[in-house]
PyMOL commands that place a pseudoatom at each C-alpha (Angstrom):
pseudoatom trace, name=CA, resn=UNK, resi=1, chain=A, elem=C, hetatm=0, pos=[-5.067, -88.914, -68.435]
pseudoatom trace, name=CA, resn=UNK, resi=2, chain=A, elem=C, hetatm=0, pos=[-4.261, -86.065, -70.819]
pseudoatom trace, name=CA, resn=UNK, resi=3, chain=A, elem=C, hetatm=0, pos=[-5.577, -82.817, -69.383]
pseudoatom trace, name=CA, resn=UNK, resi=4, chain=A, elem=C, hetatm=0, pos=[-5.655, -79.697, -71.510]
pseudoatom trace, name=CA, resn=UNK, resi=5, chain=A, elem=C, hetatm=0, pos=[-4.377, -76.513, -69.952]
pseudoatom trace, name=CA, resn=UNK, resi=6, chain=A, elem=C, hetatm=0, pos=[-6.790, -73.581, -70.010]
pseudoatom trace, name=CA, resn=UNK, resi=7, chain=A, elem=C, hetatm=0, pos=[-5.203, -70.312, -71.023]
pseudoatom trace, name=CA, resn=UNK, resi=8, chain=A, elem=C, hetatm=0, pos=[-6.495, -66.838, -70.284]
pseudoatom trace, name=CA, resn=UNK, resi=9, chain=A, elem=C, hetatm=0, pos=[-7.190, -64.364, -73.095]
pseudoatom trace, name=CA, resn=UNK, resi=10, chain=A, elem=C, hetatm=0, pos=[-4.028, -62.509, -72.016]
pseudoatom trace, name=CA, resn=UNK, resi=11, chain=A, elem=C, hetatm=0, pos=[-1.967, -65.678, -72.447]
pseudoatom trace, name=CA, resn=UNK, resi=12, chain=A, elem=C, hetatm=0, pos=[-3.444, -66.267, -75.918]
pseudoatom trace, name=CA, resn=UNK, resi=13, chain=A, elem=C, hetatm=0, pos=[-2.691, -62.647, -76.863]
pseudoatom trace, name=CA, resn=UNK, resi=14, chain=A, elem=C, hetatm=0, pos=[0.948, -63.105, -75.774]
pseudoatom trace, name=CA, resn=UNK, resi=15, chain=A, elem=C, hetatm=0, pos=[1.241, -66.348, -77.776]
pseudoatom trace, name=CA, resn=UNK, resi=16, chain=A, elem=C, hetatm=0, pos=[-0.218, -64.711, -80.890]
pseudoatom trace, name=CA, resn=UNK, resi=17, chain=A, elem=C, hetatm=0, pos=[1.974, -61.624, -80.560]
pseudoatom trace, name=CA, resn=UNK, resi=18, chain=A, elem=C, hetatm=0, pos=[5.071, -63.795, -80.228]
pseudoatom trace, name=CA, resn=UNK, resi=19, chain=A, elem=C, hetatm=0, pos=[3.966, -65.862, -83.231]
pseudoatom trace, name=CA, resn=UNK, resi=20, chain=A, elem=C, hetatm=0, pos=[3.645, -62.705, -85.314]
pseudoatom trace, name=CA, resn=UNK, resi=21, chain=A, elem=C, hetatm=0, pos=[6.976, -61.338, -84.048]
pseudoatom trace, name=CA, resn=UNK, resi=22, chain=A, elem=C, hetatm=0, pos=[8.755, -64.592, -84.956]
pseudoatom trace, name=CA, resn=UNK, resi=23, chain=A, elem=C, hetatm=0, pos=[6.956, -64.869, -88.306]
pseudoatom trace, name=CA, resn=UNK, resi=24, chain=A, elem=C, hetatm=0, pos=[5.723, -68.383, -87.520]
pseudoatom trace, name=CA, resn=UNK, resi=25, chain=A, elem=C, hetatm=0, pos=[2.883, -70.124, -89.302]
pseudoatom trace, name=CA, resn=UNK, resi=26, chain=A, elem=C, hetatm=0, pos=[0.032, -71.483, -87.198]
pseudoatom trace, name=CA, resn=UNK, resi=27, chain=A, elem=C, hetatm=0, pos=[1.500, -74.959, -87.571]
pseudoatom trace, name=CA, resn=UNK, resi=28, chain=A, elem=C, hetatm=0, pos=[4.999, -73.898, -86.457]
pseudoatom trace, name=CA, resn=UNK, resi=29, chain=A, elem=C, hetatm=0, pos=[3.617, -71.995, -83.484]
pseudoatom trace, name=CA, resn=UNK, resi=30, chain=A, elem=C, hetatm=0, pos=[1.343, -74.891, -82.559]
pseudoatom trace, name=CA, resn=UNK, resi=31, chain=A, elem=C, hetatm=0, pos=[4.229, -77.353, -82.520]
pseudoatom trace, name=CA, resn=UNK, resi=32, chain=A, elem=C, hetatm=0, pos=[6.521, -75.060, -80.512]
pseudoatom trace, name=CA, resn=UNK, resi=33, chain=A, elem=C, hetatm=0, pos=[3.803, -74.158, -77.963]
pseudoatom trace, name=CA, resn=UNK, resi=34, chain=A, elem=C, hetatm=0, pos=[1.925, -77.461, -77.865]
pseudoatom trace, name=CA, resn=UNK, resi=35, chain=A, elem=C, hetatm=0, pos=[-1.374, -75.972, -79.052]
pseudoatom trace, name=CA, resn=UNK, resi=36, chain=A, elem=C, hetatm=0, pos=[-3.730, -76.908, -81.844]
pseudoatom trace, name=CA, resn=UNK, resi=37, chain=A, elem=C, hetatm=0, pos=[-3.255, -74.575, -84.859]
pseudoatom trace, name=CA, resn=UNK, resi=38, chain=A, elem=C, hetatm=0, pos=[-7.041, -74.179, -85.113]
pseudoatom trace, name=CA, resn=UNK, resi=39, chain=A, elem=C, hetatm=0, pos=[-7.033, -72.726, -81.579]
pseudoatom trace, name=CA, resn=UNK, resi=40, chain=A, elem=C, hetatm=0, pos=[-4.640, -70.022, -82.738]
pseudoatom trace, name=CA, resn=UNK, resi=41, chain=A, elem=C, hetatm=0, pos=[-7.003, -69.024, -85.534]
pseudoatom trace, name=CA, resn=UNK, resi=42, chain=A, elem=C, hetatm=0, pos=[-10.022, -69.083, -83.217]
pseudoatom trace, name=CA, resn=UNK, resi=43, chain=A, elem=C, hetatm=0, pos=[-8.320, -66.931, -80.563]
pseudoatom trace, name=CA, resn=UNK, resi=44, chain=A, elem=C, hetatm=0, pos=[-6.999, -64.515, -83.204]
pseudoatom trace, name=CA, resn=UNK, resi=45, chain=A, elem=C, hetatm=0, pos=[-10.628, -63.908, -84.200]
pseudoatom trace, name=CA, resn=UNK, resi=46, chain=A, elem=C, hetatm=0, pos=[-11.887, -63.685, -80.608]
pseudoatom trace, name=CA, resn=UNK, resi=47, chain=A, elem=C, hetatm=0, pos=[-9.243, -61.132, -79.706]
pseudoatom trace, name=CA, resn=UNK, resi=48, chain=A, elem=C, hetatm=0, pos=[-9.852, -59.097, -82.869]
pseudoatom trace, name=CA, resn=UNK, resi=49, chain=A, elem=C, hetatm=0, pos=[-6.243, -59.448, -83.983]
pseudoatom trace, name=CA, resn=UNK, resi=50, chain=A, elem=C, hetatm=0, pos=[-7.264, -60.299, -87.545]
pseudoatom trace, name=CA, resn=UNK, resi=51, chain=A, elem=C, hetatm=0, pos=[-4.962, -61.435, -90.252]
pseudoatom trace, name=CA, resn=UNK, resi=52, chain=A, elem=C, hetatm=0, pos=[-3.058, -64.656, -90.265]
pseudoatom trace, name=CA, resn=UNK, resi=53, chain=A, elem=C, hetatm=0, pos=[0.590, -65.243, -89.605]
pseudoatom trace, name=CA, resn=UNK, resi=54, chain=A, elem=C, hetatm=0, pos=[0.731, -67.320, -92.758]
pseudoatom trace, name=CA, resn=UNK, resi=55, chain=A, elem=C, hetatm=0, pos=[-0.331, -64.304, -94.828]
pseudoatom trace, name=CA, resn=UNK, resi=56, chain=A, elem=C, hetatm=0, pos=[2.794, -62.430, -93.793]
pseudoatom trace, name=CA, resn=UNK, resi=57, chain=A, elem=C, hetatm=0, pos=[0.876, -59.424, -92.492]
pseudoatom trace, name=CA, resn=UNK, resi=58, chain=A, elem=C, hetatm=0, pos=[-0.098, -56.247, -94.270]
pseudoatom trace, name=CA, resn=UNK, resi=59, chain=A, elem=C, hetatm=0, pos=[2.092, -53.518, -95.608]
pseudoatom trace, name=CA, resn=UNK, resi=60, chain=A, elem=C, hetatm=0, pos=[0.995, -50.043, -94.605]
pseudoatom trace, name=CA, resn=UNK, resi=61, chain=A, elem=C, hetatm=0, pos=[0.870, -47.663, -97.544]
pseudoatom trace, name=CA, resn=UNK, resi=62, chain=A, elem=C, hetatm=0, pos=[0.795, -43.903, -97.123]
pseudoatom trace, name=CA, resn=UNK, resi=63, chain=A, elem=C, hetatm=0, pos=[-2.276, -42.064, -98.361]
pseudoatom trace, name=CA, resn=UNK, resi=64, chain=A, elem=C, hetatm=0, pos=[-0.876, -39.371, -100.613]
pseudoatom trace, name=CA, resn=UNK, resi=65, chain=A, elem=C, hetatm=0, pos=[-4.130, -37.664, -101.536]
pseudoatom trace, name=CA, resn=UNK, resi=66, chain=A, elem=C, hetatm=0, pos=[-7.863, -38.182, -101.515]
pseudoatom trace, name=CA, resn=UNK, resi=67, chain=A, elem=C, hetatm=0, pos=[-8.965, -39.921, -104.670]
pseudoatom trace, name=CA, resn=UNK, resi=68, chain=A, elem=C, hetatm=0, pos=[-12.216, -39.950, -106.583]
pseudoatom trace, name=CA, resn=UNK, resi=69, chain=A, elem=C, hetatm=0, pos=[-13.731, -43.276, -107.539]
pseudoatom trace, name=CA, resn=UNK, resi=70, chain=A, elem=C, hetatm=0, pos=[-13.282, -46.674, -106.014]
pseudoatom trace, name=CA, resn=UNK, resi=71, chain=A, elem=C, hetatm=0, pos=[-10.497, -48.626, -104.397]
pseudoatom trace, name=CA, resn=UNK, resi=72, chain=A, elem=C, hetatm=0, pos=[-10.323, -52.345, -105.229]
pseudoatom trace, name=CA, resn=UNK, resi=73, chain=A, elem=C, hetatm=0, pos=[-8.142, -54.669, -103.124]
pseudoatom trace, name=CA, resn=UNK, resi=74, chain=A, elem=C, hetatm=0, pos=[-7.775, -58.412, -103.656]
pseudoatom trace, name=CA, resn=UNK, resi=75, chain=A, elem=C, hetatm=0, pos=[-6.573, -60.041, -100.446]
pseudoatom trace, name=CA, resn=UNK, resi=76, chain=A, elem=C, hetatm=0, pos=[-4.179, -63.030, -100.368]
pseudoatom trace, name=CA, resn=UNK, resi=77, chain=A, elem=C, hetatm=0, pos=[-7.090, -65.362, -99.511]
pseudoatom trace, name=CA, resn=UNK, resi=78, chain=A, elem=C, hetatm=0, pos=[-8.903, -64.284, -102.710]
pseudoatom trace, name=CA, resn=UNK, resi=79, chain=A, elem=C, hetatm=0, pos=[-11.502, -62.064, -101.032]
pseudoatom trace, name=CA, resn=UNK, resi=80, chain=A, elem=C, hetatm=0, pos=[-12.075, -58.863, -103.003]
pseudoatom trace, name=CA, resn=UNK, resi=81, chain=A, elem=C, hetatm=0, pos=[-12.749, -55.611, -101.171]
pseudoatom trace, name=CA, resn=UNK, resi=82, chain=A, elem=C, hetatm=0, pos=[-14.213, -52.712, -103.169]
pseudoatom trace, name=CA, resn=UNK, resi=83, chain=A, elem=C, hetatm=0, pos=[-14.533, -49.385, -101.376]
pseudoatom trace, name=CA, resn=UNK, resi=84, chain=A, elem=C, hetatm=0, pos=[-16.165, -46.242, -102.721]
pseudoatom trace, name=CA, resn=UNK, resi=85, chain=A, elem=C, hetatm=0, pos=[-15.683, -42.619, -101.759]
pseudoatom trace, name=CA, resn=UNK, resi=86, chain=A, elem=C, hetatm=0, pos=[-16.069, -41.455, -98.172]
pseudoatom trace, name=CA, resn=UNK, resi=87, chain=A, elem=C, hetatm=0, pos=[-14.294, -44.250, -96.289]
pseudoatom trace, name=CA, resn=UNK, resi=88, chain=A, elem=C, hetatm=0, pos=[-11.421, -43.343, -93.955]
pseudoatom trace, name=CA, resn=UNK, resi=89, chain=A, elem=C, hetatm=0, pos=[-8.141, -45.262, -94.328]
pseudoatom trace, name=CA, resn=UNK, resi=90, chain=A, elem=C, hetatm=0, pos=[-8.437, -46.776, -90.837]
pseudoatom trace, name=CA, resn=UNK, resi=91, chain=A, elem=C, hetatm=0, pos=[-11.924, -48.086, -91.647]
pseudoatom trace, name=CA, resn=UNK, resi=92, chain=A, elem=C, hetatm=0, pos=[-10.678, -49.715, -94.848]
pseudoatom trace, name=CA, resn=UNK, resi=93, chain=A, elem=C, hetatm=0, pos=[-7.701, -51.245, -93.015]
pseudoatom trace, name=CA, resn=UNK, resi=94, chain=A, elem=C, hetatm=0, pos=[-10.007, -52.663, -90.317]
pseudoatom trace, name=CA, resn=UNK, resi=95, chain=A, elem=C, hetatm=0, pos=[-12.285, -54.211, -92.956]
pseudoatom trace, name=CA, resn=UNK, resi=96, chain=A, elem=C, hetatm=0, pos=[-9.326, -55.703, -94.821]
pseudoatom trace, name=CA, resn=UNK, resi=97, chain=A, elem=C, hetatm=0, pos=[-7.946, -57.277, -91.650]
pseudoatom trace, name=CA, resn=UNK, resi=98, chain=A, elem=C, hetatm=0, pos=[-11.300, -58.872, -90.794]
pseudoatom trace, name=CA, resn=UNK, resi=99, chain=A, elem=C, hetatm=0, pos=[-11.796, -60.160, -94.344]
pseudoatom trace, name=CA, resn=UNK, resi=100, chain=A, elem=C, hetatm=0, pos=[-8.281, -61.610, -94.515]
pseudoatom trace, name=CA, resn=UNK, resi=101, chain=A, elem=C, hetatm=0, pos=[-9.182, -64.301, -91.972]
pseudoatom trace, name=CA, resn=UNK, resi=102, chain=A, elem=C, hetatm=0, pos=[-12.208, -65.600, -93.907]
for i in range(1, 102): cmd.bond("trace and resi %d" % i, "trace and resi %d" % (i + 1))
show_as sticks, trace
zoom trace
């Protein structure tokens, strides 16, 4: 009988952090760890880690000055984020990370 091993949230976090560190896709990580790739995506969302290893992560850009107008970002998954004045950089980054997993 094939019994699935239950992992704690801490174990999933460690798996996902190693996946990111190694630059593995969900499929590669799933094969090497014996887990379903969809479980990786689900736990990434549950733990609020956002993003996807297959997207290659985000590049942090320095904010040189406050700007007037809007900021438009098109994420690798095609989702478009448009932000007006008054949003802090950390708020925009958090939104972008959450939208990248849609």
